[in-house]
N, C-alpha and C positions, 0 to 999 in steps of 0.2 A: 323774748317770747319763746315758748316751747310748746310741745304737744302736752296737753293736760289730760292725764289718765281719767279724770272725772268729767272731761268735756264730752260734747256730743260727737258721735261717730262721723267720720268723713272718709270718702273714698275717692282716690285719684288714680286713674289708669294711665299708664305711660308706655312709650315706645321710644327706644334710642334710635335716632335716625343717622347719626354720625358721632364718632367718638375720637377725634384727633387728640393730641396731647393737650393738657391744660384745661379743656372744657369739652362739653358734649352738647349736641343738638338733640333735644328730646321733644316729642309730641306729647302733650298732656291733655287728658280728657277727664275733667272733674265730673264725678257722678253725683256729688252733693255740692251745695253752695255755701260753704262756711267762709267766714272772713279770713282772708290771707291764706286760704287752704293750700294753693299751689306752692306758695313761698314757704309755708311751714313744713309741708311734706318733703320738699326737696332739701331744705335745711336739716330737717331731722334725719334724713338719709345720708347726710354728709356731703351733699352736692347742691349748695345754695345757688340761686340764680345770679348770674353775672350782674354786677351793679347793685345788688340788694344790700345796702348798708345796714338795714335793720336786722335782717336774718342771716346775712352772708359773711360778714367779716371782710378780710382783705380781698380785693377784687382780682388781683393778678399775682397771687402768692407763688413765688418761685419762677416766674417768667422772666427770662433774661433778655430776650429780643425786644428792643425798644418799640418797634412798630406794633408788635403783638401786645406789649404792655399797654400802649396807647389805645388799641382797639378794644381791650378788655377793661377799660376804665371809662365807661360812658357816664354821663351825668344822670342816668336813670337806669332802672332795671331792664335787662334785655329779655323781657317777657312780652310777647305779642300775640294777640288774638287775631290770627289771620283768617279764621273762618268761624262763623257763628251760625249754628243750625237751630232754628226755632220750630216748634210744632207747626205743621202745615197751616192750621187755621190762623196762626199769628203772623205769617209772612214768609218771604223767601229766605234762602240762605244768604248771609251777608259775608262779604270778604273784604279784606283790607290789605293793601300792599305793605311789604316789609319796609320799615323806616331805613333811611340811608345808613345811619350809624350801625344798625343791627346787621345790615347786609355787609358793611365794611368789616365788622368783626368776624362774620362767617368767612369772608374772603381771606382775611388775615390768618384764620385758623386752617385754611385750605379746604373748607367745606363747600364753598360756592365760588362761582366765577363772577367777575365784574360785569 
């Protein structure tokens, strides 16, 4: 899959929250709602989402530390919608805790505490 020049426009705003070696923690804010938009945009930029076999390729390329390699090899993508804001008339802000394996990967990278 790739960005199609003839495809519909899509916009994702992002902010880097932490950038240790081997990976980065980013906040993504999709302005449009295209299928696989976040995955495609990050892969196209050369920074696929950890665990994304379809768009990402090797999950832990060049990582020599065994514990970090294991943390960067989840059985799913490390993409998490921790907060969803709907228009006021549709309901409140919805939040979800970070899954344990995602938190473990952040800890292994030195981005979060246990």
